[in-house]
N, C-alpha and C positions, 0 to 999 in steps of 0.2 A: 503494501498499500503508499509509504513512501514513495519508492522510488517512480511510480506510478503518480504521487504529486507530486512530489522536482517537475517529474519529464512533465507533465501540464503545464506545474510551474513558470518553465525555461520554455516552451514553448509558445506563451504568449507575447508581443510584438513588444520590441525593447521600450524601459518605460522612459518615457522624456524629462526624468530627473538621472541619468544617467551623465555621471561625470562627473571629473578630477581635473575641474576646468584651468586653462593657466590664468592670470592676473592681467596678460599685457592679449590675449585672444576669448574675452572671455564669453558668455553665452546670453548677450543678452540680448538677442533675437527671439532666443526660449522662452526669457524672464518676463519681459514683456509679451510674447503670447499665451503662454499657460500662466501668469501671474501675476499679469498686469501691471508685473514693479520692473521701474524705471533704473539700470545699471547703467549712472554716471560715472565719469573718472572720478568725481571729486568724492564719492565714496570707496575707490575702489582703492586709490591713493590711500588714504584715509586706514582702509582694512588694512594692507599691504603690509603699511607700517607700524601695525599698533602690533602685527601677529612676531609669532619670536621661536627660531630654531632654538632647540635644547640640542649640542650636537651628539650625545649620548643616545637617540634616536627617536624625541619626542614630538611634541607642541607646546606652545601654549601662546600666552599674550599676555603684552600690557595694563591693569584694571586699573591706572592712577596715574598726574600726570608727575607723581614722585619717583616711578621706577617698580614700582609692586608687580609680580609676574606671577600670574596663577598658570600651573597647571595637573598632571597626575600624581599621588604620590608613589606610582609607580612609576614613572619617571624620576621623581626627586627621591629613587628611595634610593642609586648610588651618591649621590650625597651621601645622605645619613650614609651610608653604610660607614663611609668615608671620616665622616665626624662623629661616629660611633666609638667609644672604645671600651677595655673590659671592664664589665659594671656600669656599664649606657650603653643601652641599645635604642636609640632615635627609631629607629625603624618599627622597633616594637612597642617601644612608650607616649613615642608622639616626642613634640617638639612647640614649645609656643617661646616668643621674644617678647617679653611687655614691654623694654623699649629700643629702641634704635641701638643704644649700647650694645645690646644681648643680640642681635642678626650677627649670625655663624656665616665668616668665612668659608662657600665652597673650595677643596684643595685644585679641584682640576675642570671644572666646570667651563665653557663655553658658551658662549647663546649669542645666535648671530640674528638677525634684522634688517631683512630684504629692504633695498632703498631704490634700485630700478630693476628693465629687464631687459638685453639690446639682442636682439634677432640678428647673429651674424651667420646664419646660416652659409649665404654667396661667402663668404671668404674664409669659412671652412674648407667650404667645396673645393674651390680655388687653388687653395694651396698642395691640393694632390690633382698634379701635370698630369694629360695626355703621355700612353707608356710606361707611368711607370706600373715597378712591382708590386705586387701586395707587399711585400716588406720595404721598400720604399715609399708608397703612400702614408703606410702608415707612419712612420718616419717622421713626413712633411706634415700627415697631419699634427700627430705629435707633437713636433719642434713648432707649429702655428698655437696652437691653442698653448703653452706654456710660454709662450716669451706674451702670446695677450695676456694672460690672467697676470703676467710679472708687469710689464707694463703696462697695464690697466691699474692694479695697484698702489703700484709707484706713482700714479699721478695722482687716484683720487683719495689712497690712504684706507680702501676699503678692501675687505675680501674680496676677491674677486672669482666668482667659478664658473668655464663651459661644462654647460648644461645636455646634453643629446639627450632630445627627443624622439619618437616616434620611430626609437630604436635605430634613427638614424636616419631620417627624412629631416630631423631640424636640425640647427645647436643655435642657442639661446647663453647671450652672456649676463648673469645674474651676480650683481654687487648687493653684498653686505656691509651694517655697521657689525663688527666683531666684538661685544665684551667681555669678561676673565675675570673682575671684578662680581660675582654675583654671588649672594647672603641669602640662608635657609632666613625665614620669616615664620611659617605657621606648618606643621603637620600634622595630619590626628594616629593615631597605632592604625598599628599595620592590622587590627582585628577590628577594625572599623573600614577602614580602607578596602579592605579588600575582603570581607563579609563573605562569608560561602565559599572562599578559598577556590584551589579546582577545581571544586564538583558544580561550582557555580559558572566558571571562567565560559567565556562567553557562551553563555544562557538568559534568559531574559522570562518571567521579572527577573530583577534584580535589588540591592538593596548596599549600596555602595557609597562611601564617601569617598570617595577616588581623586579628595585634589589636595593641593599641597602651595603651597605661595612664597618664593622668591623675592629677593629686590637687585635692582642691579643700581653697582655704586662704577663714577666716573670720578678721577680722580679724589676719591676715596670720599665721595660724597655722592646723596643719593640721586640718581640720575632724572633730572626734572625735565620735563617740557616737550617729553616725545608723543606723537600721539601715543593717544588710549583708547578701549573703549568704557563705554559708561556700563554700571550695573546693572540688570534691571532686575528691582524686590520683587515685580509680583510676577515675574518669568514669564511661559507662554502656555500656550493651550493648545486641542486638538486642532486639524485643520491647517493652524498657524502655518507661513514659510517659515522656515529657516534654513539658517544656510552654517557649514560648517569647513573655516576656513584655517587648515593647517599645512601639515606638511606630509602626507603620505610618505610611506614606504618603495614599495616596490607592489608592480598589475606584471602580470602577461594577459591581457587582452585584445594585444595583435599583437602574440603570437602564433606562430602557422600550428597547424592539427603536427608536423612532422617536431616540431617543441614540446608544442604540449607532452606529446603520445611521447617523448625522451624525457617529460618531467614523471610522464606517473611511471614509466618503470624503470627506470634507475638512478634519475635522482636523489627525487620525492624519498621512496624508499634504503637512500644508501644513505638519507641526510637525518628523515626519523631517526635510523638506527644509532647516528655520533651522539641523535638526542638522546634518548635515550638511556646512553652507556651513559654520558656524562650525567644525563640527570639522578642515574638510581648513582653516580659516584657520589655524587653532591648529597642527595637525602642518607648516606650509608654515612658520610661525612658528620650530618646535619648532627646525629644520634649517638655521636659521641659525648656529648656535651654542653650545658647553651653557650660558653663558649663556644664551642664552633658554629652551633647554629647560628650564632651571630654572625659568620663570617661570613658563611657561604648564603643566605636567605635570600641578599640580595641578586645573588648571580642563581639560584637554583629558583628562584619564580619566572628571571629571563630565559631560564634555558626550560621548564615544565612548560611555563606560554608561548615559547617556540614551537616545543610538542605537540602541544592539543592544534595552532593556526595548521603547522603540516598535516597532522593525521586530518584535518577535514577539506586539506589544500589535497592531497591523496584521495578521499573517498567521493570528493568530487569530481576527478578526473576520470572515477571506475565506473559513473552514473552516465548510462549510453543516454539519456536527455540534451545535459549535458554537453557529452562530446557532438552527441547527433545535430546541434543547434550551432556551434561551430563548424563544424563539418561544411552543417548547411552552406553556411556564411562564405564561408574558404571554398566554396565550389562555385556560389555565384556573382564573387569578385573572378576569380580567377576565368570565367566565361564570361564577364565582360570585360575584365578586362585582359589579351588573351599577349600582347607583351610581359606581363609578368609571372607567366611560365616560369622564366628559365630563375626566375631570384628565387619561387619558391625552392626551384630544384634545387640552389646552390643552397640554401638551408637544409631539404633534405642529404643532403652531401656532409655540411658545418656537424650536424648531430649525429652521422653514424662516424666523425673522425673522432668525435669527442667518447663516445662511449668505448676509444681503444686507452685510456689515458685518466677519464674521468677520474677515479677513485683516488688515483697518487695527486692530479693534483689540489683534491680538497686535503687529503692528507696531510703534503707536503707545501702547497703553496695558499691554502687555506687553515691549515696549524690545523685541520682535526686530528692527526697523527700526533702532536703537540700541540697542547693547550695548555691553559696556563698565562698570568698575568707574566711571569717571568720570564718564555722563554720568546714572547711574547714582541717585552721589550729590550729580549736579548737580539732577537733579528734585525731590529729598528735596529739598534747600533754598530751589528755587524756588515747591515747594507751598509746606512749612513755613513759607513768608513771609506767602504769601495765609492760611492755614491759622488763623494764631497765634490770631488778631484774632475766631474764628468762635466759639459756643458750645462745646464740649464735647460735644455728642451729633450737633451740624448736620456737625462732620468726618468726611474721608473715616477711614476706619478704622484706618488707619494713623496717624495723625497726634491719636488720641485720649489724654489722659491718662494711660492704663492702657498705652500703647504708647509714649510718651513713652522711657524708661529704653536699652530693649531698642535703640528705634531712633535713638540719639544716641552710644549704646557701639557700631554697626555704621560710623554717617556719621563719627564723631570720632576710629574707631581709626586708631593710628600704624603701622601696617600699612603698607608701602611701595607706592605705587600706579607701574608703570614705563608711562612715556609711549608707550615705542617697540612694547610691546605691548598698550595700548589704541589707539593708531594706526591697529595691524590689525586689529583686532576692530573699530570702527566704521565704517573700510573696508571689510570683508567684511560688515556689516547693510546698512550704506546701500545699498553694490549691490545687495544681495539685495532689500530694500525696492524699488529701483526695479526689477526684473528681473518682481518680482510685482504691484506695479500700473503699470508701464510711467513711460516719463521725461517725460511729458508733464503727471502726476498730478500736481496743486494739493502733496496732501502730500509725494513727491519732490520737487518744485521747493522746496518750504519749506527740507524739508531738506539739499538740494546746495544750494541757494542759487548756482547757475550755474554749478557749478566739480563738475570731477570726485569720486566717492566718496574719496580717495588725498590729493588735493588739499583737499579739505572737510573730511576728518581731523584733517589735520593741522594747519589752521587750528581744529580748537576745541581740541582738545586741549595746543596747543606754547603759547597766547595764553592759556589760562588759568588761573586760579586754581583751583580745583577739584581737581584733583591734591596738593594740597600738604596738608595737614594745618592750617599756621597761615589758610591763604582759605579752610577749612573752616570754622573757627572761630571767623572773622570775617564771612562770609557768613553765617550762624546766627543771632545774632543782628540779624541788618536789616530792616525794611521791606520791603515791595514793591519799593515805589518807589524805593526806597536802590537793593536787589539791585539792579532794573533801571540805576540810573544808575550801575556799575561797567564797564557795558561789557565785560563776559568774554562771548567768544564760547558758552562752553558753556551756562552760565545765561538767555541770550539764547535757545540755538535750547530748553532748555528750559520760555522760557515763550512761545514761536514756538507750539511743539507745545500747550499745555496745554492750550489753546479744543478742539480737533477730540481730545485727547485725554483729558479730559474730558467730552468730548460723546458721541463713543463707548462710552469708562464706561456713561455714565449711560443709552445707551440700554440697554447688556447687562445693568442692575441692573433694568431698568423691564418689557424685556419680554423676558430671560431670568428673571432668577434668580429676580422676584419671582415672576411666572405657576408657575413650574416650582418653588419653596417653599411654595405652597401645592396643586398641585396633586399631591407626593410627598407632601405632608401627610393629605392624603384620600387617598392609594391606601394610605401606612403605615396608617393605623386603619383600614382595613379591610383590612392584613393580621393584625394585634394581633387583632383581632376572631374570626377565620381560629384561629390557633394562637397567640394572648398573645404574651408579647415575645421566643418561644423564635427569634428569628430576630434575628444578628447585624446590625450597621449596618456603610454600608462606613467603612471606613480616613480617619481623620481629623486623622494624624498627633498621637495623642493617645494615651497607655497603653493597653493593648488586650492581653488573657489571647488567647494560641493554643495547644494541646494535640496531641499525636499520640503512635506510636506509631518505636521506632526501627527502621527497617526501609530491607533495599536493596530492589531492585525487576527488573524484568526490560524487555530491550531487546535486540531484532532477535531473540530466542531466544539469548540469553544474560545468565545472573543476574550483576545488579550489587554487588557487596557492600555493605558496610553502612558500611565504613570503611574508608580507604586507609591507607600506613602510611610510616614515613619510611624503610623502605629503599624503599620503590617509589617516594617522591619521585628518592633520585639514580638512581636504574637508570634513571628515566622522564627526567634531564636530561646524562644517560650518549647514548641513546639519540638527544637532540638536541643531541648535540656539546657542550652547554653553552652554545648560542649563543640569543642574546632572541627568545621572550622566557621564552626557558627557561637562561635562566642562573641558578646559584646563586651567591649571592655568596663571595666565596674566600673568609672565614671558618667558613660550612660546610665547605666541601671540605678546612681546614684540618682539622675536625675530625672529621669524620664518622668516622671508626674507636670516637667514643668514643661516639654513640650508638647506640643499641635499635635495628637496624630494625624488629624486630617491632614495635611501641611504634604504637599507632593514632595516624591524627594527624590527618585531617576525614573527618565523618563527616554523613548524612543523615536525615531522620526525614518523616513525614505530616504533621508541623504545620504551619498557616496562616499564610503569611505573602509579605510587599511588600517592593516599596519604603518605606526609614526605618524597618526591623527590623535593617537593619545595624547590630551591636554590640552588638546583644538578648540577655542572657543565655539559655543551654540550662539548664534547670535540673528537679533529681528531683521526686519528693514528696515531701521534705525540707525545699525551695526551696536545694538544694546547686546547685552552681554547677558543670555536667556537659560545655557548650561555648559558643561563641561566635559568635551565627550570622554570618556571613557575606555566602551568597548562594544566589542560588535554581539547578537546571536550568535548562531552557531548555523542557520540560515544563511547566515554571512559571511561564511568562512568560504564559500565556492567565488565571494564579488573579486577576486584574482585573478579568474579565468572568464566569468560573464555576470553583467548586474542584474538583481529582478529584484524587484522591489515586491512581489505577493507578498510574504512573511519576511526576510531580511530585512533588520533596522540596525542602528548602531545605536547607543544607548550613551545618556549622558544624565552628571547627576541636575539636577532645577536648579535655576538661580536664588529662587528664593529660602529652598531649602538650604544654601550654603549658608549663607543670612540666621537663618531661624540659628542649625548648631555648635557656629561660629559663637552664637552667644549666648544661649540656651545651655548650650553641652563645655562649649570649653571656654568661655569665659572673654572672648578675646577678642575687645573692646576698642582694644586701637587698630585691626583688622577689622572688624568690620562695620567702622565710624571710616575711615580712606574709602571704601566700595562703595561704601553710599554717597559719600563726597564728591569724588575720583579725584582725593588728595591727603600730605597724611593732616593732621590737625596741626594747625599753629597755635604758639604758644602764645 
């Protein structure tokens, strides 16, 4: 019955609300026609400069003229983890800065605010000259992009990124203001923010207070005067038009059947196996004691969330209804654009090539076989010692001048690295690599050096200076020869596997990335010829505009309401005997009588979201915040490949509930007053 229902849902015409739209290619005519809403340049500019990208993988928004930023607790949890210490677990206990002086500086958090977008497709494509080989063309394009990013950054003082859109059909230059003095203002307890735990993740109804507040500082003072979104105390209601403005990470909607079948049959099963291995490792480590749980909890949440999301995607690709629709659309396009045929065949060839070395690529270059923060930093240090002497355009992209500041803010972070946790993660990933490739595989033998995974991991971590900040600072300044002379085992491993890792990366770029860039560019041009630019590109972790209406849905003959209430939250906790993961913090029970049980809590809308949209503001026609997006329901997990508004919904915390809970449960008057006034109280 489920498959039949999904098949019927997916056969429905593409909904008008589909799309994660570029701000310089906004769906003005669609909004005018479907909702009577006039999308103006001033509205778009205000919203664009009010949105914030969290470089650790989420979104947020300015909500006062004094740099106050709202996002999700699960986006802020990385900073909460790094600000914690034994006996002071901010993830579990929460945090509230009663005064400005109490706001806690985050060790390595970077926030980006988009200032402008420029279409540079013609310039990028023009950098590849007729007659160039695949490798020559790739080098020319990358060299041009690196030079442009560097020159634009030097000219403007902004972070400048060239972004590939339509999988190669367009290139835009994004310019960002970058902020690195970011301080924690307020975070609830994990039990309130992630109420229901993994059982409720990607489900609805939900009862989560998944919010977190930070403040951006500049010159050691709160950032003042940046555009911001006013907080709407009344929130929203069913039928209202709402927008979600954030940074969706990645979708696969424009990818061909050859790519989707490869994802289904090879990539996703392998990635899921790696995630399950890592998740088991982190769960076992967490069970060793309270301190181990504190150390691993933020990463465990991230891994478990990824595992559940990938599982939903995988199951979607197994559904004949979804794949049937994708096949029909591809067949229709190929029939309408005969000249696109060779492009589709080029992608078939690229995916066939990838099958030969994909596991090695993920195990080495993507580090699934050598996991942990310490090795990640060791690789950066080893590669930087080799890349620094190259011309900027010849470097691997992550070591270009335009990426230097962000790279070293991460690698030279003062956040503590926990050796026991690093050993556990590295042991599990080395074992996984051996399971996948076999004990006699040369790469595995290089990784293990004749030892068991656990013995090798202990040797690598406990004898290395990389986990210590002083060691990393010293290593950063060394040449490759000087670094090798340190006889640091983790650095030695990074150098030992670097040749094989670079080789498989180069093969992937020349045999998959480059041919597919050209193929998808050809497919995109043929699609543009038919429907113009009325087609949103796949997500790229850049700012997008999605829209929809506040609406419940039907499931198994039941009406699922548009919103939950605070009264239902307490009833749900009682139903589960207030036991994990349905346990509310003590302070919530102590103040239950002060809470309005009819207050709407979490709500849903049809707006098009994906991972990376976490923390995005949900706004109304006046660009006022009516909610904070934090999740999708399980029907939305297949939105990576196909949008549907039949049952798929994103989930957000309602703006009036945020004010109510901050006031009645947390006594966070300072934050409440600032949200209502749009500015800090002045003495």
